[in-house]
mmCIF file of the N, C-alpha and C atoms, coordinates in Angstrom:
data_MODEL
# 
_entry.id   MODEL 
# 
loop_
_atom_site.group_PDB 
_atom_site.id 
_atom_site.type_symbol 
_atom_site.label_atom_id 
_atom_site.label_alt_id 
_atom_site.label_comp_id 
_atom_site.label_asym_id 
_atom_site.label_entity_id 
_atom_site.label_seq_id 
_atom_site.pdbx_PDB_ins_code 
_atom_site.Cartn_x 
_atom_site.Cartn_y 
_atom_site.Cartn_z 
_atom_site.occupancy 
_atom_site.B_iso_or_equiv 
_atom_site.pdbx_formal_charge 
_atom_site.auth_seq_id 
_atom_site.auth_comp_id 
_atom_site.auth_asym_id 
_atom_site.auth_atom_id 
_atom_site.pdbx_PDB_model_num 
ATOM 1   N N  . MET A 1 1  ? 25.319  -30.682 21.195  1.00 0.00 ? 1  MET A N  1 
ATOM 2   C CA . MET A 1 1  ? 24.441  -30.929 21.478  1.00 0.00 ? 1  MET A CA 1 
ATOM 3   C C  . MET A 1 1  ? 23.189  -31.568 20.764  1.00 0.00 ? 1  MET A C  1 
ATOM 4   N N  . ASN A 1 2  ? 22.922  -32.321 19.591  1.00 0.00 ? 2  ASN A N  1 
ATOM 5   C CA . ASN A 1 2  ? 21.977  -32.716 18.927  1.00 0.00 ? 2  ASN A CA 1 
ATOM 6   C C  . ASN A 1 2  ? 20.694  -33.452 19.748  1.00 0.00 ? 2  ASN A C  1 
ATOM 7   N N  . GLN A 1 3  ? 19.974  -32.375 18.863  1.00 0.00 ? 3  GLN A N  1 
ATOM 8   C CA . GLN A 1 3  ? 18.413  -32.930 19.276  1.00 0.00 ? 3  GLN A CA 1 
ATOM 9   C C  . GLN A 1 3  ? 17.520  -33.403 17.817  1.00 0.00 ? 3  GLN A C  1 
ATOM 10  N N  . SER A 1 4  ? 16.766  -34.143 17.900  1.00 0.00 ? 4  SER A N  1 
ATOM 11  C CA . SER A 1 4  ? 15.687  -34.601 16.558  1.00 0.00 ? 4  SER A CA 1 
ATOM 12  C C  . SER A 1 4  ? 14.714  -34.673 16.678  1.00 0.00 ? 4  SER A C  1 
ATOM 13  N N  . ILE A 1 5  ? 13.866  -34.811 16.244  1.00 0.00 ? 5  ILE A N  1 
ATOM 14  C CA . ILE A 1 5  ? 12.322  -34.976 16.643  1.00 0.00 ? 5  ILE A CA 1 
ATOM 15  C C  . ILE A 1 5  ? 11.703  -35.649 15.298  1.00 0.00 ? 5  ILE A C  1 
ATOM 16  N N  . THR A 1 6  ? 10.622  -36.662 15.093  1.00 0.00 ? 6  THR A N  1 
ATOM 17  C CA . THR A 1 6  ? 10.305  -36.969 14.085  1.00 0.00 ? 6  THR A CA 1 
ATOM 18  C C  . THR A 1 6  ? 9.504   -36.846 13.631  1.00 0.00 ? 6  THR A C  1 
ATOM 19  N N  . VAL A 1 7  ? 8.950   -36.297 12.468  1.00 0.00 ? 7  VAL A N  1 
ATOM 20  C CA . VAL A 1 7  ? 7.437   -35.503 12.369  1.00 0.00 ? 7  VAL A CA 1 
ATOM 21  C C  . VAL A 1 7  ? 6.901   -36.749 11.495  1.00 0.00 ? 7  VAL A C  1 
ATOM 22  N N  . SER A 1 8  ? 5.283   -36.295 11.235  1.00 0.00 ? 8  SER A N  1 
ATOM 23  C CA . SER A 1 8  ? 4.873   -37.246 9.970   1.00 0.00 ? 8  SER A CA 1 
ATOM 24  C C  . SER A 1 8  ? 4.932   -36.424 9.179   1.00 0.00 ? 8  SER A C  1 
ATOM 25  N N  . GLN A 1 9  ? 4.606   -36.782 7.262   1.00 0.00 ? 9  GLN A N  1 
ATOM 26  C CA . GLN A 1 9  ? 4.747   -36.097 6.913   1.00 0.00 ? 9  GLN A CA 1 
ATOM 27  C C  . GLN A 1 9  ? 3.337   -35.105 6.115   1.00 0.00 ? 9  GLN A C  1 
ATOM 28  N N  . LYS A 1 10 ? 2.324   -35.408 6.943   1.00 0.00 ? 10 LYS A N  1 
ATOM 29  C CA . LYS A 1 10 ? 0.978   -34.890 7.644   1.00 0.00 ? 10 LYS A CA 1 
ATOM 30  C C  . LYS A 1 10 ? 1.444   -33.698 8.143   1.00 0.00 ? 10 LYS A C  1 
ATOM 31  N N  . THR A 1 11 ? 1.992   -34.258 9.490   1.00 0.00 ? 11 THR A N  1 
ATOM 32  C CA . THR A 1 11 ? 2.313   -32.437 10.564  1.00 0.00 ? 11 THR A CA 1 
ATOM 33  C C  . THR A 1 11 ? 2.631   -31.831 9.648   1.00 0.00 ? 11 THR A C  1 
ATOM 34  N N  . LEU A 1 12 ? 4.024   -32.389 8.795   1.00 0.00 ? 12 LEU A N  1 
ATOM 35  C CA . LEU A 1 12 ? 5.249   -31.487 8.401   1.00 0.00 ? 12 LEU A CA 1 
ATOM 36  C C  . LEU A 1 12 ? 4.199   -30.354 6.836   1.00 0.00 ? 12 LEU A C  1 
ATOM 37  N N  . GLU A 1 13 ? 3.483   -31.265 6.253   1.00 0.00 ? 13 GLU A N  1 
ATOM 38  C CA . GLU A 1 13 ? 2.641   -30.709 5.258   1.00 0.00 ? 13 GLU A CA 1 
ATOM 39  C C  . GLU A 1 13 ? 1.872   -29.728 5.658   1.00 0.00 ? 13 GLU A C  1 
ATOM 40  N N  . ALA A 1 14 ? 1.266   -29.930 6.676   1.00 0.00 ? 14 ALA A N  1 
ATOM 41  C CA . ALA A 1 14 ? 0.219   -28.749 8.104   1.00 0.00 ? 14 ALA A CA 1 
ATOM 42  C C  . ALA A 1 14 ? 0.406   -27.448 8.711   1.00 0.00 ? 14 ALA A C  1 
ATOM 43  N N  . ILE A 1 15 ? 2.395   -28.158 8.829   1.00 0.00 ? 15 ILE A N  1 
ATOM 44  C CA . ILE A 1 15 ? 3.240   -26.470 9.135   1.00 0.00 ? 15 ILE A CA 1 
ATOM 45  C C  . ILE A 1 15 ? 3.302   -26.005 8.003   1.00 0.00 ? 15 ILE A C  1 
ATOM 46  N N  . PHE A 1 16 ? 3.699   -26.316 6.944   1.00 0.00 ? 16 PHE A N  1 
ATOM 47  C CA . PHE A 1 16 ? 4.136   -25.625 5.681   1.00 0.00 ? 16 PHE A CA 1 
ATOM 48  C C  . PHE A 1 16 ? 3.159   -25.266 5.128   1.00 0.00 ? 16 PHE A C  1 
ATOM 49  N N  . ASP A 1 17 ? 1.439   -25.577 5.302   1.00 0.00 ? 17 ASP A N  1 
ATOM 50  C CA . ASP A 1 17 ? 0.711   -24.954 5.248   1.00 0.00 ? 17 ASP A CA 1 
ATOM 51  C C  . ASP A 1 17 ? 0.264   -23.547 5.665   1.00 0.00 ? 17 ASP A C  1 
ATOM 52  N N  . ARG A 1 18 ? 0.367   -23.753 7.239   1.00 0.00 ? 18 ARG A N  1 
ATOM 53  C CA . ARG A 1 18 ? 0.331   -22.602 7.932   1.00 0.00 ? 18 ARG A CA 1 
ATOM 54  C C  . ARG A 1 18 ? 1.411   -21.849 7.946   1.00 0.00 ? 18 ARG A C  1 
ATOM 55  N N  . LEU A 1 19 ? 2.741   -22.321 7.799   1.00 0.00 ? 19 LEU A N  1 
ATOM 56  C CA . LEU A 1 19 ? 2.992   -21.077 7.847   1.00 0.00 ? 19 LEU A CA 1 
ATOM 57  C C  . LEU A 1 19 ? 3.316   -19.867 6.023   1.00 0.00 ? 19 LEU A C  1 
ATOM 58  N N  . GLU A 1 20 ? 2.751   -20.686 5.217   1.00 0.00 ? 20 GLU A N  1 
ATOM 59  C CA . GLU A 1 20 ? 2.243   -20.373 4.355   1.00 0.00 ? 20 GLU A CA 1 
ATOM 60  C C  . GLU A 1 20 ? 1.265   -19.331 3.872   1.00 0.00 ? 20 GLU A C  1 
ATOM 61  N N  . LYS A 1 21 ? 0.269   -19.483 4.732   1.00 0.00 ? 21 LYS A N  1 
ATOM 62  C CA . LYS A 1 21 ? -0.899  -18.608 5.268   1.00 0.00 ? 21 LYS A CA 1 
ATOM 63  C C  . LYS A 1 21 ? -0.365  -17.465 5.803   1.00 0.00 ? 21 LYS A C  1 
ATOM 64  N N  . VAL A 1 22 ? 0.526   -17.430 6.995   1.00 0.00 ? 22 VAL A N  1 
ATOM 65  C CA . VAL A 1 22 ? 0.828   -16.571 7.840   1.00 0.00 ? 22 VAL A CA 1 
ATOM 66  C C  . VAL A 1 22 ? 1.572   -15.164 7.225   1.00 0.00 ? 22 VAL A C  1 
ATOM 67  N N  . THR A 1 23 ? 2.740   -16.266 6.676   1.00 0.00 ? 23 THR A N  1 
ATOM 68  C CA . THR A 1 23 ? 3.395   -15.302 5.023   1.00 0.00 ? 23 THR A CA 1 
ATOM 69  C C  . THR A 1 23 ? 2.626   -14.012 4.051   1.00 0.00 ? 23 THR A C  1 
ATOM 70  N N  . ARG A 1 24 ? 1.502   -15.025 4.055   1.00 0.00 ? 24 ARG A N  1 
ATOM 71  C CA . ARG A 1 24 ? 0.074   -14.167 3.291   1.00 0.00 ? 24 ARG A CA 1 
ATOM 72  C C  . ARG A 1 24 ? 0.085   -13.108 3.904   1.00 0.00 ? 24 ARG A C  1 
ATOM 73  N N  . GLU A 1 25 ? -0.368  -13.310 4.864   1.00 0.00 ? 25 GLU A N  1 
ATOM 74  C CA . GLU A 1 25 ? -1.382  -12.379 5.664   1.00 0.00 ? 25 GLU A CA 1 
ATOM 75  C C  . GLU A 1 25 ? -0.189  -11.283 6.104   1.00 0.00 ? 25 GLU A C  1 
ATOM 76  N N  . VAL A 1 26 ? 1.000   -11.776 6.555   1.00 0.00 ? 26 VAL A N  1 
ATOM 77  C CA . VAL A 1 26 ? 2.142   -10.421 6.452   1.00 0.00 ? 26 VAL A CA 1 
ATOM 78  C C  . VAL A 1 26 ? 2.310   -10.067 5.467   1.00 0.00 ? 26 VAL A C  1 
ATOM 79  N N  . LYS A 1 27 ? 2.303   -10.268 4.211   1.00 0.00 ? 27 LYS A N  1 
ATOM 80  C CA . LYS A 1 27 ? 2.823   -9.726  3.326   1.00 0.00 ? 27 LYS A CA 1 
ATOM 81  C C  . LYS A 1 27 ? 1.451   -8.757  2.543   1.00 0.00 ? 27 LYS A C  1 
ATOM 82  N N  . SER A 1 28 ? 0.163   -9.218  3.245   1.00 0.00 ? 28 SER A N  1 
ATOM 83  C CA . SER A 1 28 ? -0.800  -7.930  3.157   1.00 0.00 ? 28 SER A CA 1 
ATOM 84  C C  . SER A 1 28 ? -0.894  -7.147  3.979   1.00 0.00 ? 28 SER A C  1 
ATOM 85  N N  . ILE A 1 29 ? -0.713  -7.459  5.191   1.00 0.00 ? 29 ILE A N  1 
ATOM 86  C CA . ILE A 1 29 ? -0.519  -6.442  6.280   1.00 0.00 ? 29 ILE A CA 1 
ATOM 87  C C  . ILE A 1 29 ? 0.362   -5.514  5.928   1.00 0.00 ? 29 ILE A C  1 
ATOM 88  N N  . ARG A 1 30 ? 1.489   -5.822  5.776   1.00 0.00 ? 30 ARG A N  1 
ATOM 89  C CA . ARG A 1 30 ? 2.614   -4.726  5.195   1.00 0.00 ? 30 ARG A CA 1 
ATOM 90  C C  . ARG A 1 30 ? 2.616   -3.984  4.455   1.00 0.00 ? 30 ARG A C  1 
ATOM 91  N N  . LYS A 1 31 ? 1.410   -4.623  3.162   1.00 0.00 ? 31 LYS A N  1 
ATOM 92  C CA . LYS A 1 31 ? 0.954   -3.590  1.791   1.00 0.00 ? 31 LYS A CA 1 
ATOM 93  C C  . LYS A 1 31 ? 0.252   -2.924  2.374   1.00 0.00 ? 31 LYS A C  1 
ATOM 94  N N  . LYS A 1 32 ? -0.771  -2.979  3.381   1.00 0.00 ? 32 LYS A N  1 
ATOM 95  C CA . LYS A 1 32 ? -1.532  -1.943  4.037   1.00 0.00 ? 32 LYS A CA 1 
ATOM 96  C C  . LYS A 1 32 ? -0.841  -1.130  4.601   1.00 0.00 ? 32 LYS A C  1 
ATOM 97  N N  . LEU A 1 33 ? -0.018  -1.011  5.531   1.00 0.00 ? 33 LEU A N  1 
ATOM 98  C CA . LEU A 1 33 ? 1.103   -0.100  6.253   1.00 0.00 ? 33 LEU A CA 1 
ATOM 99  C C  . LEU A 1 33 ? 1.233   0.613   5.170   1.00 0.00 ? 33 LEU A C  1 
ATOM 100 N N  . GLU A 1 34 ? 2.055   0.118   4.240   1.00 0.00 ? 34 GLU A N  1 
ATOM 101 C CA . GLU A 1 34 ? 2.823   0.896   3.290   1.00 0.00 ? 34 GLU A CA 1 
ATOM 102 C C  . GLU A 1 34 ? 2.167   2.216   2.847   1.00 0.00 ? 34 GLU A C  1 
ATOM 103 N N  . GLU A 1 35 ? 0.767   1.473   2.524   1.00 0.00 ? 35 GLU A N  1 
ATOM 104 C CA . GLU A 1 35 ? -0.173  2.454   1.805   1.00 0.00 ? 35 GLU A CA 1 
ATOM 105 C C  . GLU A 1 35 ? -0.696  3.169   2.339   1.00 0.00 ? 35 GLU A C  1 
ATOM 106 N N  . THR A 1 36 ? -0.567  3.494   4.150   1.00 0.00 ? 36 THR A N  1 
ATOM 107 C CA . THR A 1 36 ? -1.204  4.387   5.039   1.00 0.00 ? 36 THR A CA 1 
ATOM 108 C C  . THR A 1 36 ? -0.695  6.064   4.649   1.00 0.00 ? 36 THR A C  1 
ATOM 109 N N  . GLU A 1 37 ? -0.985  6.494   5.149   1.00 0.00 ? 37 GLU A N  1 
ATOM 110 C CA . GLU A 1 37 ? -0.937  7.876   4.560   1.00 0.00 ? 37 GLU A CA 1 
ATOM 111 C C  . GLU A 1 37 ? -0.137  7.917   6.089   1.00 0.00 ? 37 GLU A C  1 
ATOM 112 N N  . PRO A 1 38 ? 0.928   9.161   5.966   1.00 0.00 ? 38 PRO A N  1 
ATOM 113 C CA . PRO A 1 38 ? 2.455   9.072   6.621   1.00 0.00 ? 38 PRO A CA 1 
ATOM 114 C C  . PRO A 1 38 ? 1.974   10.394  7.747   1.00 0.00 ? 38 PRO A C  1 
ATOM 115 N N  . LEU A 1 39 ? 2.380   10.965  8.660   1.00 0.00 ? 39 LEU A N  1 
ATOM 116 C CA . LEU A 1 39 ? 1.990   12.070  9.235   1.00 0.00 ? 39 LEU A CA 1 
ATOM 117 C C  . LEU A 1 39 ? 2.124   13.282  8.600   1.00 0.00 ? 39 LEU A C  1 
ATOM 118 N N  . TYR A 1 40 ? 0.731   13.717  8.839   1.00 0.00 ? 40 TYR A N  1 
ATOM 119 C CA . TYR A 1 40 ? 0.394   15.035  7.635   1.00 0.00 ? 40 TYR A CA 1 
ATOM 120 C C  . TYR A 1 40 ? 1.990   16.369  7.857   1.00 0.00 ? 40 TYR A C  1 
ATOM 121 N N  . GLY A 1 41 ? 2.453   16.773  7.310   1.00 0.00 ? 41 GLY A N  1 
ATOM 122 C CA . GLY A 1 41 ? 3.382   18.054  7.048   1.00 0.00 ? 41 GLY A CA 1 
ATOM 123 C C  . GLY A 1 41 ? 4.486   17.356  7.286   1.00 0.00 ? 41 GLY A C  1 
ATOM 124 N N  . SER A 1 42 ? 4.975   16.227  7.463   1.00 0.00 ? 42 SER A N  1 
ATOM 125 C CA . SER A 1 42 ? 6.267   15.716  7.167   1.00 0.00 ? 42 SER A CA 1 
ATOM 126 C C  . SER A 1 42 ? 7.128   15.331  6.305   1.00 0.00 ? 42 SER A C  1 
ATOM 127 N N  . GLU A 1 43 ? 8.186   14.886  6.125   1.00 0.00 ? 43 GLU A N  1 
ATOM 128 C CA . GLU A 1 43 ? 8.729   14.900  4.765   1.00 0.00 ? 43 GLU A CA 1 
ATOM 129 C C  . GLU A 1 43 ? 8.057   13.719  4.474   1.00 0.00 ? 43 GLU A C  1 
ATOM 130 N N  . ALA A 1 44 ? 7.935   12.470  5.003   1.00 0.00 ? 44 ALA A N  1 
ATOM 131 C CA . ALA A 1 44 ? 7.730   11.489  4.548   1.00 0.00 ? 44 ALA A CA 1 
ATOM 132 C C  . ALA A 1 44 ? 5.972   11.978  3.734   1.00 0.00 ? 44 ALA A C  1 
ATOM 133 N N  . TRP A 1 45 ? 5.542   12.353  4.708   1.00 0.00 ? 45 TRP A N  1 
ATOM 134 C CA . TRP A 1 45 ? 4.093   12.795  4.025   1.00 0.00 ? 45 TRP A CA 1 
ATOM 135 C C  . TRP A 1 45 ? 3.993   13.820  2.726   1.00 0.00 ? 45 TRP A C  1 
ATOM 136 N N  . TRP A 1 46 ? 5.414   14.783  2.513   1.00 0.00 ? 46 TRP A N  1 
ATOM 137 C CA . TRP A 1 46 ? 5.367   15.100  1.392   1.00 0.00 ? 46 TRP A CA 1 
ATOM 138 C C  . TRP A 1 46 ? 5.857   14.354  0.529   1.00 0.00 ? 46 TRP A C  1 
ATOM 139 N N  . ARG A 1 47 ? 6.317   13.471  0.402   1.00 0.00 ? 47 ARG A N  1 
ATOM 140 C CA . ARG A 1 47 ? 6.992   12.548  -0.570  1.00 0.00 ? 47 ARG A CA 1 
ATOM 141 C C  . ARG A 1 47 ? 5.754   11.856  -0.998  1.00 0.00 ? 47 ARG A C  1 
ATOM 142 N N  . TRP A 1 48 ? 4.765   10.854  -0.101  1.00 0.00 ? 48 TRP A N  1 
ATOM 143 C CA . TRP A 1 48 ? 4.029   10.565  -0.572  1.00 0.00 ? 48 TRP A CA 1 
ATOM 144 C C  . TRP A 1 48 ? 2.766   10.975  -1.170  1.00 0.00 ? 48 TRP A C  1 
ATOM 145 N N  . ALA A 1 49 ? 2.582   12.350  -0.491  1.00 0.00 ? 49 ALA A N  1 
ATOM 146 C CA . ALA A 1 49 ? 1.676   13.056  -1.412  1.00 0.00 ? 49 ALA A CA 1 
ATOM 147 C C  . ALA A 1 49 ? 2.030   13.478  -2.596  1.00 0.00 ? 49 ALA A C  1 
ATOM 148 N N  . GLU A 1 50 ? 3.608   13.827  -2.658  1.00 0.00 ? 50 GLU A N  1 
ATOM 149 C CA . GLU A 1 50 ? 3.682   14.363  -4.392  1.00 0.00 ? 50 GLU A CA 1 
ATOM 150 C C  . GLU A 1 50 ? 3.627   12.592  -4.964  1.00 0.00 ? 50 GLU A C  1 
ATOM 151 N N  . LYS A 1 51 ? 3.810   11.307  -4.623  1.00 0.00 ? 51 LYS A N  1 
ATOM 152 C CA . LYS A 1 51 ? 3.919   10.822  -5.817  1.00 0.00 ? 51 LYS A CA 1 
ATOM 153 C C  . LYS A 1 51 ? 2.370   10.107  -5.717  1.00 0.00 ? 51 LYS A C  1 
ATOM 154 N N  . LYS A 1 52 ? 1.353   10.297  -5.090  1.00 0.00 ? 52 LYS A N  1 
ATOM 155 C CA . LYS A 1 52 ? -0.194  10.283  -5.194  1.00 0.00 ? 52 LYS A CA 1 
ATOM 156 C C  . LYS A 1 52 ? -0.328  11.250  -6.215  1.00 0.00 ? 52 LYS A C  1 
ATOM 157 N N  . ALA A 1 53 ? 0.432   12.708  -6.463  1.00 0.00 ? 53 ALA A N  1 
ATOM 158 C CA . ALA A 1 53 ? -0.232  13.576  -7.370  1.00 0.00 ? 53 ALA A CA 1 
ATOM 159 C C  . ALA A 1 53 ? 0.350   13.311  -8.789  1.00 0.00 ? 53 ALA A C  1 
ATOM 160 N N  . ASP A 1 54 ? 1.396   12.736  -9.002  1.00 0.00 ? 54 ASP A N  1 
ATOM 161 C CA . ASP A 1 54 ? 2.072   12.332  -9.518  1.00 0.00 ? 54 ASP A CA 1 
ATOM 162 C C  . ASP A 1 54 ? 1.196   10.722  -10.206 1.00 0.00 ? 54 ASP A C  1 
ATOM 163 N N  . GLU A 1 55 ? 0.592   10.599  -9.596  1.00 0.00 ? 55 GLU A N  1 
ATOM 164 C CA . GLU A 1 55 ? 0.030   9.031   -9.936  1.00 0.00 ? 55 GLU A CA 1 
ATOM 165 C C  . GLU A 1 55 ? -1.518  9.185   -10.403 1.00 0.00 ? 55 GLU A C  1 
ATOM 166 N N  . ASP A 1 56 ? -2.362  10.118  -10.030 1.00 0.00 ? 56 ASP A N  1 
ATOM 167 C CA . ASP A 1 56 ? -3.090  11.156  -10.621 1.00 0.00 ? 56 ASP A CA 1 
ATOM 168 C C  . ASP A 1 56 ? -3.030  11.537  -11.910 1.00 0.00 ? 56 ASP A C  1 
ATOM 169 N N  . ILE A 1 57 ? -1.772  12.438  -11.940 1.00 0.00 ? 57 ILE A N  1 
ATOM 170 C CA . ILE A 1 57 ? -1.952  12.972  -13.111 1.00 0.00 ? 57 ILE A CA 1 
ATOM 171 C C  . ILE A 1 57 ? -1.453  11.994  -14.312 1.00 0.00 ? 57 ILE A C  1 
ATOM 172 N N  . ASP A 1 58 ? -0.937  10.967  -13.642 1.00 0.00 ? 58 ASP A N  1 
ATOM 173 C CA . ASP A 1 58 ? -0.532  9.984   -15.190 1.00 0.00 ? 58 ASP A CA 1 
ATOM 174 C C  . ASP A 1 58 ? -1.650  9.423   -15.057 1.00 0.00 ? 58 ASP A C  1 
ATOM 175 N N  . LYS A 1 59 ? -2.716  9.304   -14.642 1.00 0.00 ? 59 LYS A N  1 
ATOM 176 C CA . LYS A 1 59 ? -3.762  8.616   -14.892 1.00 0.00 ? 59 LYS A CA 1 
ATOM 177 C C  . LYS A 1 59 ? -4.883  9.397   -15.576 1.00 0.00 ? 59 LYS A C  1 
ATOM 178 N N  . ARG A 1 60 ? -4.444  10.788  -15.341 1.00 0.00 ? 60 ARG A N  1 
ATOM 179 C CA . ARG A 1 60 ? -5.248  11.833  -16.045 1.00 0.00 ? 60 ARG A CA 1 
ATOM 180 C C  . ARG A 1 60 ? -6.663  11.831  -15.336 1.00 0.00 ? 60 ARG A C  1 
ATOM 181 N N  . LYS A 1 61 ? -6.697  12.030  -13.895 1.00 0.00 ? 61 LYS A N  1 
ATOM 182 C CA . LYS A 1 61 ? -7.675  12.232  -12.905 1.00 0.00 ? 61 LYS A CA 1 
ATOM 183 C C  . LYS A 1 61 ? -7.721  13.991  -12.309 1.00 0.00 ? 61 LYS A C  1 
ATOM 184 N N  . VAL A 1 62 ? -7.052  14.292  -13.096 1.00 0.00 ? 62 VAL A N  1 
ATOM 185 C CA . VAL A 1 62 ? -7.106  15.851  -13.167 1.00 0.00 ? 62 VAL A CA 1 
ATOM 186 C C  . VAL A 1 62 ? -7.502  16.639  -14.066 1.00 0.00 ? 62 VAL A C  1 
ATOM 187 N N  . VAL A 1 63 ? -8.210  17.963  -12.985 1.00 0.00 ? 63 VAL A N  1 
ATOM 188 C CA . VAL A 1 63 ? -8.978  18.783  -14.412 1.00 0.00 ? 63 VAL A CA 1 
ATOM 189 C C  . VAL A 1 63 ? -7.827  20.118  -14.068 1.00 0.00 ? 63 VAL A C  1 
ATOM 190 N N  . LYS A 1 64 ? -7.541  20.397  -16.237 1.00 0.00 ? 64 LYS A N  1 
ATOM 191 C CA . LYS A 1 64 ? -6.612  21.826  -16.006 1.00 0.00 ? 64 LYS A CA 1 
ATOM 192 C C  . LYS A 1 64 ? -7.287  23.071  -16.333 1.00 0.00 ? 64 LYS A C  1 
ATOM 193 N N  . PHE A 1 65 ? -7.271  24.081  -15.565 1.00 0.00 ? 65 PHE A N  1 
ATOM 194 C CA . PHE A 1 65 ? -7.464  25.327  -16.492 1.00 0.00 ? 65 PHE A CA 1 
ATOM 195 C C  . PHE A 1 65 ? -6.746  26.157  -16.530 1.00 0.00 ? 65 PHE A C  1 
ATOM 196 N N  . ASN A 1 66 ? -7.087  27.154  -17.760 1.00 0.00 ? 66 ASN A N  1 
ATOM 197 C CA . ASN A 1 66 ? -6.207  28.132  -18.608 1.00 0.00 ? 66 ASN A CA 1 
ATOM 198 C C  . ASN A 1 66 ? -6.404  29.588  -17.323 1.00 0.00 ? 66 ASN A C  1 
ATOM 199 N N  . SER A 1 67 ? -7.460  29.912  -16.730 1.00 0.00 ? 67 SER A N  1 
ATOM 200 C CA . SER A 1 67 ? -7.796  30.729  -15.820 1.00 0.00 ? 67 SER A CA 1 
ATOM 201 C C  . SER A 1 67 ? -8.412  30.590  -14.390 1.00 0.00 ? 67 SER A C  1 
ATOM 202 N N  . VAL A 1 68 ? -7.832  31.560  -13.545 1.00 0.00 ? 68 VAL A N  1 
ATOM 203 C CA . VAL A 1 68 ? -8.947  31.202  -12.941 1.00 0.00 ? 68 VAL A CA 1 
ATOM 204 C C  . VAL A 1 68 ? -10.415 31.669  -13.213 1.00 0.00 ? 68 VAL A C  1 
ATOM 205 N N  . ARG A 1 69 ? -10.932 32.432  -13.598 1.00 0.00 ? 69 ARG A N  1 
ATOM 206 C CA . ARG A 1 69 ? -12.183 32.474  -14.115 1.00 0.00 ? 69 ARG A CA 1 
ATOM 207 C C  . ARG A 1 69 ? -12.611 31.137  -14.732 1.00 0.00 ? 69 ARG A C  1 
ATOM 208 N N  . GLU A 1 70 ? -12.039 30.705  -15.698 1.00 0.00 ? 70 GLU A N  1 
ATOM 209 C CA . GLU A 1 70 ? -12.245 29.011  -15.895 1.00 0.00 ? 70 GLU A CA 1 
ATOM 210 C C  . GLU A 1 70 ? -12.627 28.249  -14.736 1.00 0.00 ? 70 GLU A C  1 
ATOM 211 N N  . ALA A 1 71 ? -11.664 28.008  -13.759 1.00 0.00 ? 71 ALA A N  1 
ATOM 212 C CA . ALA A 1 71 ? -11.501 27.514  -12.490 1.00 0.00 ? 71 ALA A CA 1 
ATOM 213 C C  . ALA A 1 71 ? -12.733 27.796  -11.822 1.00 0.00 ? 71 ALA A C  1 
ATOM 214 N N  . VAL A 1 72 ? -13.043 29.126  -11.664 1.00 0.00 ? 72 VAL A N  1 
ATOM 215 C CA . VAL A 1 72 ? -14.769 29.164  -10.916 1.00 0.00 ? 72 VAL A CA 1 
ATOM 216 C C  . VAL A 1 72 ? -15.740 28.962  -11.308 1.00 0.00 ? 72 VAL A C  1 
ATOM 217 N N  . LYS A 1 73 ? -16.126 29.056  -12.805 1.00 0.00 ? 73 LYS A N  1 
ATOM 218 C CA . LYS A 1 73 ? -17.141 28.850  -13.521 1.00 0.00 ? 73 LYS A CA 1 
ATOM 219 C C  . LYS A 1 73 ? -17.050 27.154  -12.931 1.00 0.00 ? 73 LYS A C  1 
ATOM 220 N N  . TRP A 1 74 ? -16.024 26.049  -13.219 1.00 0.00 ? 74 TRP A N  1 
ATOM 221 C CA . TRP A 1 74 ? -16.177 24.728  -13.366 1.00 0.00 ? 74 TRP A CA 1 
ATOM 222 C C  . TRP A 1 74 ? -16.369 24.445  -11.942 1.00 0.00 ? 74 TRP A C  1 
ATOM 223 N N  . LEU A 1 75 ? -16.451 25.309  -10.905 1.00 0.00 ? 75 LEU A N  1 
ATOM 224 C CA . LEU A 1 75 ? -16.121 25.008  -9.289  1.00 0.00 ? 75 LEU A CA 1 
ATOM 225 C C  . LEU A 1 75 ? -17.787 25.451  -9.245  1.00 0.00 ? 75 LEU A C  1 
ATOM 226 N N  . ASN A 1 76 ? -18.366 26.324  -9.676  1.00 0.00 ? 76 ASN A N  1 
ATOM 227 C CA . ASN A 1 76 ? -19.817 26.928  -9.851  1.00 0.00 ? 76 ASN A CA 1 
ATOM 228 C C  . ASN A 1 76 ? -20.567 25.832  -10.799 1.00 0.00 ? 76 ASN A C  1 
ATOM 229 N N  . SER A 1 77 ? -19.787 25.364  -11.051 1.00 0.00 ? 77 SER A N  1 
ATOM 230 C CA . SER A 1 77 ? -21.624 24.502  -12.657 1.00 0.00 ? 77 SER A CA 1 
ATOM 231 C C  . SER A 1 77 ? -21.714 23.312  -11.898 1.00 0.00 ? 77 SER A C  1 
# 
């Protein structure tokens, strides 16, 4: 059983515009969900935390100490 409908070009363009907007919103939501922190202590959390730590190291967002005394001095400054 074949059924067809006729839609104006303007209506079709409006449908595609809305579909494109919904697609962008879904992508944005998925990205936010992927960025959220997994349940603390889970295997997924440990993988996430290690990845974040590696990113911080690559961006040089870390402080390196050669001794405990040096670390304490830095903390007290």
